[in-house]
C-alpha positions in Angstrom: 0.0 0.0 0.0 1.6 3.3 -1.1 1.5 6.7 0.5 -1.0 7.9 -1.7 -3.4 5.2 -0.8 -2.7 5.9 2.9 -3.4 9.6 2.6 -6.8 8.7 0.7 -7.7 6.4 3.4 -7.0 9.2 6.4 -8.8 11.6 4.1 -12.0 9.2 3.7 -11.9 8.3 7.1 -12.1 12.1 8.1 -14.8 12.9 5.5 -16.9 9.5 7.0 -16.5 11.1 10.5 -17.5 14.5 9.3 -20.6 13.2 7.4 -21.6 10.9 10.2 -21.1 14.0 12.8 -23.3 16.1 10.6 -25.8 13.6 10.1 -26.5 13.3 13.9 -26.6 16.9 14.3 -29.2 17.1 11.5 -31.3 14.1 12.4 -31.0 15.2 16.3 -32.0 18.8 15.5 -35.1 17.9 13.2 -36.2 15.2 15.7 -36.0 17.8 18.7 -38.0 20.3 16.6 -40.6 17.6 15.3 -41.1 16.5 19.2 -40.0 19.5 21.1 -43.7 19.9 22.8 -44.0 16.1 23.3 -40.4 16.3 25.0 -41.6 18.9 27.5 -44.6 17.1 28.2 -42.6 13.7 28.9 -40.1 15.5 30.8 -42.9 17.1 33.0 -44.1 13.9 34.1 -41.0 12.8 35.8 -42.1 12.5 39.8 -40.4 10.6 42.3 -40.5 7.2 40.3 -37.0 6.5 39.6 -37.9 3.8 36.9 -40.3 6.4 35.2 -37.4 9.0 35.0 -35.1 6.1 33.4 -37.9 5.2 31.2 -38.3 8.8 30.1 -34.5 9.3 29.7 -34.4 6.4 27.3 -37.3 7.0 25.2 -36.6 10.6 24.8 -32.9 10.1 23.8 -34.0 7.3 21.4 -36.6 9.8 19.9 -34.0 12.5 19.3 -30.8 10.5 18.7 -29.0 12.7 21.1 -28.0 11.7 24.7 -26.0 15.1 24.7 -29.0 17.2 23.8 -31.2 15.2 26.6 -28.8 15.9 29.1 -28.4 19.8 28.5 -32.3 19.8 28.3 -32.2 18.0 32.0 -29.4 20.6 33.2 -31.7 23.4 31.7 -34.7 22.0 33.8 -32.7 21.5 37.1 -31.3 25.1 36.6 -34.6 26.6 36.5 -36.0 24.6 39.4 -38.2 22.2 37.5 -36.6 19.1 38.3 -34.6 18.1 41.4 -31.1 16.6 41.3 -32.6 12.7 41.9 -35.1 13.1 39.0 -32.2 14.5 36.8 -30.0 11.5 37.7 -32.4 8.8 36.8 -33.4 10.5 33.2 -29.5 10.8 32.7 -29.3 7.0 33.6 -31.9 6.4 30.9 -30.4 8.8 28.1 -27.2 6.4 28.4 -29.3 3.8 27.4 -31.3 5.2 24.6 -28.0 6.4 22.9 -26.9 2.7 22.5 -29.9 2.8 19.8 -27.4 4.5 17.2 -25.0 1.6 18.0 -27.7 -0.9 17.3 -28.2 0.8 14.0 -24.6 0.9 13.0 -24.5 -3.0 13.7 -27.8 -3.3 11.5 -26.1 -1.2 8.7 -23.0 -3.3 8.7 -24.9 -6.5 8.6 -25.9 -8.4 5.7 -23.5 -8.5 2.5 -25.6 -10.5 0.4 -27.1 -8.5 -2.8 -27.7 -5.0 -1.9 -26.3 -4.1 1.6 -28.3 -2.8 4.5 -26.0 0.4 4.6 -26.6 1.1 0.8 -30.4 0.7 1.2 -30.5 3.0 4.5 -28.0 5.6 2.7 -30.6 6.0 -0.2 -32.8 7.6 2.4 -30.8 10.6 2.5 -31.6 11.5 -1.2 -35.3 11.0 -0.7 -35.1 13.1 2.2 -33.4 15.7 0.3 -36.0 15.5 -2.3 -38.8 15.7 0.4 -37.0 19.2 1.8 -36.4 20.6 -1.5 -40.3 20.1 -3.1 -42.3 20.7 0.0 -43.8 23.8 1.7 -45.0 22.0 4.5 -43.1 22.7 7.9 -43.9 19.1 8.9 -42.8 17.6 6.0 -39.7 19.6 6.0 -38.7 18.2 9.3 -39.3 14.7 8.3 -37.3 15.1 5.0 -34.6 16.4 7.3 -34.9 13.5 9.5 -34.8 10.9 6.6 -31.6 12.9 5.2 -30.0 12.8 8.6 -30.5 9.2 8.9 -29.4 8.4 5.4 -26.1 10.5 6.0 -25.6 8.5 9.0 -25.0 5.5 6.9 -23.2 7.2 4.2 -20.6 8.4 6.8 -20.7 4.9 8.3 -19.9 3.4 4.6 -17.2 6.0 4.2 -15.3 4.9 7.8 -15.8 1.4 6.8 -14.1 1.7 3.5 -11.2 3.7 5.2 -10.9 0.8 7.9 -10.8 -1.7 5.3 -7.7 0.2 3.6 -5.9 0.5 7.0 -6.8 -3.2 7.6 -4.7 -4.2 4.7 -1.6 -2.5 6.4 0.3 -4.9 8.3 2.0 -2.1 10.4 -1.1 -0.4 11.3 -2.3 -4.0 12.8 0.8 -4.2 14.7 0.8 -1.0 16.2 -3.0 -1.4 17.2 -2.4 -4.6 18.3 0.4 -3.4 20.8 -2.2 -1.3 22.4 -3.8 -3.9 24.8 -3.7 -2.0 28.2 -7.3 -1.7 29.2 -6.6 1.4 31.1 -4.9 3.2 28.1 -7.7 1.9 25.7 -10.1 3.4 27.9 -8.7 6.8 28.2 -8.0 6.9 24.5 -11.5 6.4 23.9 -12.4 9.3 26.7 -10.0 11.8 24.8 -11.2 10.8 21.2 -14.8 11.2 22.4 -14.1 14.4 24.2 -12.5 15.9 21.2 -15.2 15.1 19.1 -18.0 15.4 21.4 -20.0 12.3 20.3 -19.9 8.9 21.8 -22.1 7.7 18.8 -18.8 8.6 16.4 -16.5 6.8 18.8 -18.6 3.7 19.0 -19.4 3.5 15.5 -15.3 4.1 14.9 -14.9 1.1 17.2 -17.5 -1.1 15.6 -16.2 -0.6 12.2 -12.6 -1.4 13.4 -13.6 -4.5 14.9 -15.7 -5.5 11.9 -12.9 -5.0 9.6 -10.4 -6.8 11.9 -8.1 -3.8 13.0 -8.6 -4.2 16.5 -9.9 -7.3 18.6 -13.4 -7.2 20.1 -12.0 -6.7 23.7 -10.3 -3.2 22.4 -13.2 -2.0 21.1 -15.2 -2.6 24.5 -12.5 -0.5 26.4 -12.8 2.0 23.6 -16.6 1.9 23.9 -16.3 2.2 27.7 -13.9 5.3 27.3 -16.2 6.7 25.0 -19.1 6.8 27.8 -16.8 9.1 29.9 -15.9 11.2 27.2 -19.5 11.9 26.2 -19.9 13.8 29.6 -17.9 16.6 28.0 -20.9 18.2 26.7 -22.9 18.1 30.1 -19.8 19.7 31.7 -19.7 22.4 29.3 -23.3 23.3 29.4 -22.9 23.1 33.5 -19.9 25.3 33.4 -21.7 28.5 32.9 -24.7 27.9 34.6 -25.8 27.5 38.3 -24.8 25.1 41.5 -27.4 22.8 40.5 -26.6 22.5 36.8 -22.9 21.9 37.6 -24.1 19.0 39.9 -26.2 17.7 37.6 -23.2 17.4 35.0 -21.1 15.8 37.9 -23.5 13.2 38.5 -23.5 12.4 34.9 -19.7 12.1 35.0 -19.9 10.0 38.3 -22.6 7.7 36.9 -20.4 6.8 33.7 -16.9 6.6 36.0 -18.8 4.3 38.3 -19.8 2.0 35.2 -16.3 2.1 33.8 -14.7 1.3 37.1 -17.2 -1.4 37.9 -16.9 -3.3 34.4 -12.8 -2.7 34.6 -13.0 -4.7 37.8 -15.3 -7.0 36.8 -12.6 -7.8 33.8 -9.9 -8.2 35.9 -11.9 -10.7 38.2 -12.8 -12.5 35.2 -9.2 -12.7 33.9 -7.9 -13.8 37.0 -10.2 -16.5 37.8 -10.0 -18.1 34.4 -6.3 -17.7 34.0 -6.9 -15.3 31.0 -9.0 -17.6 28.9 -12.2 -15.5 29.4 -12.7 -11.9 29.0 -15.7 -9.7 27.7 -14.8 -10.3 24.2 -15.0 -14.1 24.5 -18.3 -13.9 26.1 -19.9 -12.0 23.4 -18.1 -13.7 20.8 -19.9 -16.7 22.2 -23.3 -15.1 22.5 -23.5 -13.7 18.9 -20.8 -15.6 17.0 -19.8 -14.5 13.4 -21.2 -11.0 14.0 -18.6 -8.8 15.6 -20.7 -5.7 14.8 -23.6 -7.0 17.1 -21.1 -8.2 19.7 -19.8 -4.8 20.3 -23.1 -3.4 20.0 -24.8 -5.4 22.5 -21.9 -4.9 24.9 -22.7 -1.4 24.6 -26.2 -1.8 25.7 -25.4 -4.4 28.7 -22.9 -2.1 30.2 -25.4 1.0 30.4 -28.2 -1.1 31.4 -26.0 -2.9 34.1 -24.5 0.6 35.4 -28.0 1.9 35.5 -29.3 -1.1 37.5 -26.1 -0.5 40.0 -26.7 3.5 40.1 -30.2 3.4 40.4 -30.4 2.2 44.1 -27.3 4.5 44.8 -29.2 7.7 43.3 -29.2 9.5 46.5 -25.8 8.8 47.5 -24.6 10.3 44.1 -26.3 13.2 44.5 -24.8 13.6 47.9 -21.5 13.1 46.6 -22.3 15.7 43.5 -23.2 18.4 46.4 -19.7 17.6 48.5 -17.9 17.9 45.4 -19.7 21.3 43.9 -20.4 22.9 47.1 -22.8 25.7 47.5 -21.5 29.2 46.5 -21.6 32.1 49.0 -24.6 34.2 48.4 -23.2 37.4 46.8 -25.3 40.1 45.2 -23.6 41.3 41.9 -23.9 44.8 40.8 -24.0 44.0 37.3 -27.1 43.3 35.5 -27.4 39.7 34.3 -29.4 36.8 32.6 -30.7 34.3 35.5 -31.8 31.3 33.1 -30.0 31.8 29.8 -26.7 31.4 28.3 -25.0 30.9 25.0 -24.4 27.1 25.8 -28.4 26.7 25.5 -28.5 27.7 22.2 -27.2 24.2 21.3 -30.7 22.9 22.4 -33.1 25.5 21.0 -36.1 23.4 22.9 -34.5 24.0 26.3 -33.6 27.7 25.3 -37.0 28.5 24.2 -38.3 27.1 27.8 -35.8 29.1 29.4 -36.3 32.2 27.6 -39.8 32.2 28.6 -38.7 31.6 32.6 -36.6 34.7 32.0 -39.3 36.6 30.6 -41.6 35.5 33.5 -38.9 36.7 35.9 -38.5 40.0 34.1 -42.3 40.7 34.5 -42.0 40.1 38.4 -39.2 42.3 38.4 -41.1 45.0 36.6 -44.3 44.5 38.8 -42.3 44.6 42.1 -40.8 47.9 40.8 -44.3 49.3 40.3 -45.3 48.6 43.9 -41.9 49.8 45.0 -42.7 53.2 43.4 -45.9 53.5 44.8 -44.7 52.8 48.2 -42.1 55.7 47.7 -44.9 57.8 46.5 -47.2 57.1 49.2 -44.8 57.4 52.2 -42.1 59.9 50.6 -39.7 57.3 52.1 -36.8 56.9 49.6 -34.8 54.1 51.4 -35.8 51.6 48.8 -34.9 54.3 45.9 -31.1 52.6 45.2 -32.9 48.9 44.9 -35.5 50.8 42.6 -32.8 52.2 40.5 -31.1 49.1 40.2 -34.0 47.1 39.2 -34.8 49.7 36.6 -31.2 49.2 35.2 -31.6 45.2 35.1 -35.0 46.0 33.2 -33.2 47.7 30.5 -30.6 45.4 30.1 -33.2 42.3 29.8 -34.9 44.3 27.2 -31.6 44.3 25.3 -30.1 40.8 26.0 -33.5 38.9 25.6 -34.6 40.4 22.2 -31.0 39.6 21.0 -31.2 36.3 22.4 -34.8 35.5 20.7 -33.2 36.7 17.4 -30.2 34.2 17.6 -32.6 31.5 18.9 -35.0 32.1 15.7 -32.2 31.0 13.4 -32.3 27.7 14.7 -34.9 24.7 13.6 -37.9 25.0 15.6 -41.5 24.1 15.2 -44.2 26.2 14.1 -45.3 26.8 17.8 -42.0 27.8 19.3 -41.4 30.3 16.2 -44.8 32.1 16.8 -43.8 32.5 20.6 -40.2 33.9 19.6 -41.9 36.4 17.5 -44.0 37.4 20.2 -41.2 37.9 22.7 -40.0 41.2 21.6 -43.3 42.8 22.0 -43.8 41.3 25.4 -40.2 42.3 26.6 -41.0 45.7 25.4 -43.9 45.9 27.2 -42.4 44.7 30.2 -39.7 47.3 30.0 -42.2 50.2 29.6 -43.8 48.9 33.0 -40.4 50.1 34.6 -40.4 53.6 32.6 -43.9 54.0 34.2 -42.6 53.3 37.6 -39.7 55.5 37.1 -42.3 58.3 36.4 -44.0 57.7 39.6 -40.9 58.0 41.5 -40.1 61.3 40.0 -43.7 62.4 41.2 -42.8 61.6 44.9 -39.7 63.5 44.4 -41.7 66.5 43.2 -44.1 66.3 46.4 -41.1 66.2 48.3 -39.6 69.4 46.8 -42.9 71.4 47.2 -43.3 69.5 50.8 -46.7 68.3 50.3 -48.3 64.9 50.2 -51.5 63.1 49.1 -54.6 63.1 51.3 -55.8 59.9 53.0 -58.5 59.7 50.8 -56.1 59.9 47.7 -53.9 57.0 49.3 -56.8 54.7 49.6 -57.4 55.1 45.9 -53.8 54.6 45.1 -53.5 51.1 47.1 -56.6 50.3 45.5 -55.0 50.7 42.0 -51.9 49.1 43.1 -54.0 45.9 44.2 -55.8 45.9 41.1 -52.4 46.1 39.0 -50.9 43.2 41.1 -54.1 41.2 40.7 -53.8 41.7 37.0 -49.9 40.7 37.0 -51.2 37.5 38.7 -53.9 36.6 36.1 -51.5 37.6 33.1 -49.1 35.5 34.2 -51.2 32.4 34.6 -52.5 33.1 31.3 -48.9 33.3 30.2 -47.2 30.7 31.5 -50.2 28.0 31.1 -51.7 29.4 27.8 -54.8 29.7 30.0 -57.6 31.6 28.2 -59.9 31.6 31.2 -57.0 33.4 32.8 -56.9 35.7 30.0 -60.6 36.4 30.2 -60.2 37.5 34.2 -57.2 39.7 33.1 -59.5 41.6 30.7 -62.1 41.9 33.5 -59.4 43.3 35.8 -58.1 45.5 33.0 -61.7 47.1 32.8 -62.0 47.5 36.4 -58.6 49.3 36.3 -59.8 51.9 33.6 -63.2 52.4 35.6 -61.0 52.9 38.7 -58.8 55.6 36.7 -61.5 57.9 35.5 -63.1 57.8 39.2 -59.7 59.0 40.6 -59.7 61.9 38.4 -63.3 62.7 39.1 -62.6 62.3 42.9 -59.7 64.2 42.8 -61.0 67.3 41.3 -63.9 67.3 43.6 -61.7 67.0 46.8 -59.5 70.0 45.1 -62.8 71.8 45.0 -63.4 70.9 48.4 -59.9 72.0 49.8 -59.5 68.4 50.8 -56.1 67.8 48.5 -53.7 70.5 48.2 -53.5 72.0 44.6 -49.7 71.3 44.3 -50.3 67.6 44.4 -53.2 67.6 41.6 -51.2 66.9 38.7 -48.9 64.5 40.0 -51.8 62.4 41.4 -53.6 62.5 37.9 -50.4 61.5 36.2 -50.1 58.7 38.4 -53.5 57.3 37.8 -52.9 57.6 33.9 -49.2 55.9 34.5 -50.9 53.1 36.7 -53.6 52.7 34.0 -50.7 52.3 31.2 -49.2 49.8 33.3 -52.3 47.7 33.4 -52.2 48.1 29.3 -48.8 46.7 28.9 -49.6 43.8 31.1 -52.7 43.0 29.2 -50.7 43.2 26.2 -48.6 40.4 27.6 -51.6 38.5 28.4 -52.9 38.6 24.8 -50.0 37.2 23.2 -51.4 33.7 24.0 -54.2 34.3 21.5 -51.9 33.7 18.4 -50.1 30.7 20.0 -53.1 28.8 20.2 -52.8 25.6 17.9 
């Protein structure tokens, strides 16, 4: 085999890995987009039942063909507080089992050499999917075409990798070099490093399977490489957890501890088996006996057995793993940062749009809480003329302005991803929603300025006026609660209640203006306070208008 042939084989292998990676990403993103609402509902069903968590993780990963995506979703849910660490752990166990489906598909693709190969049949789906994407206008059919194209490309990449391995198998020097790497720890480390670099355990497992099939490595070597790929797959979760909160970091740590536990367990079992049988038996010889003349199936089945066994061992130890993760990742001291920041979002979440959309919604709901809290704070200041909370008020207003800019930019970035129709419509509505919430902060600022004016003129509102102001604040807070229920749950009944409260606020605004004019004529209220009082009523009414705008966005999001 000459130098040109070697270079060709290396380039073919790199091309195959590239196609396989793109196929995994394409299939995962399209499946994720097509099933995003179902996945959200699926994860929402996670309770204290550990077996249910494992099942949901398995089904979810098998559905979107990406344990990394599922793990990042789980980290997002833990970060928001929707899911506990114990619940997240069981889903991660299931995700590791679900990812073995890819290895089984690869084994299926490398099976059957008679007449037309299975790989060629599956590869043809790439063309069928591409035609569907090219000629259809339906979003649903485009997603289906994307899934088929990704699935077909998976086997195109597999075929290229297999051909490259055949070329390497013809090289005696390569065989001798690979045969010399027999140390299980070294093979596990090698599998970990390669998987960490390419960030896909599916690709590493597929490479190991093709190497075993072509005879480049023995089955035992492939087994240890595959074990290492499980540890390497944790890199995605670790990266996602690094920029998130303590709970997210602990979730990533549980993922790592789970896979390390499995590798240590099987390394100890392999050593014990070798000592007891004087080196006659190994995992390789066991699976060769179980699945004779099918090396691709032998390694794929070991991958499944490895993850299922690790899950069975880890499941009763879940609380211990959670406690260990909590000891390793300690609670951070609670220090208030002076800089505005996002609470639920970061750039890493753009890799899993389904999670990012949900986190964006959580961020908007938190912004709404901040805006209405600042409105109530402004009412307190104008009633009492106590400026003790003015620094907190100004800091919150600064943060609302920051969130307005950042969330709009994030929504624009997120809209560039493949999403289902509902999520695209939601993103389109967020820009208006964020603007409405920022305007609430502006009206609260106006109210604080009225307090400053009253202080300068040394006047106060009468007790009658303060009672009406308190009534207005109570109605605005009630409107906020109804709005958030409507917005969070897509609750049309809550929207109806919000509309009724907004009508009451409109009536109260008119009543406040009439009553104040009457009080001025009777000398109950001081003339210097008249302008500020009427402006306060009008600003409060505009706060209600912006809240009802937020609630009304759910109309366009109805299926």
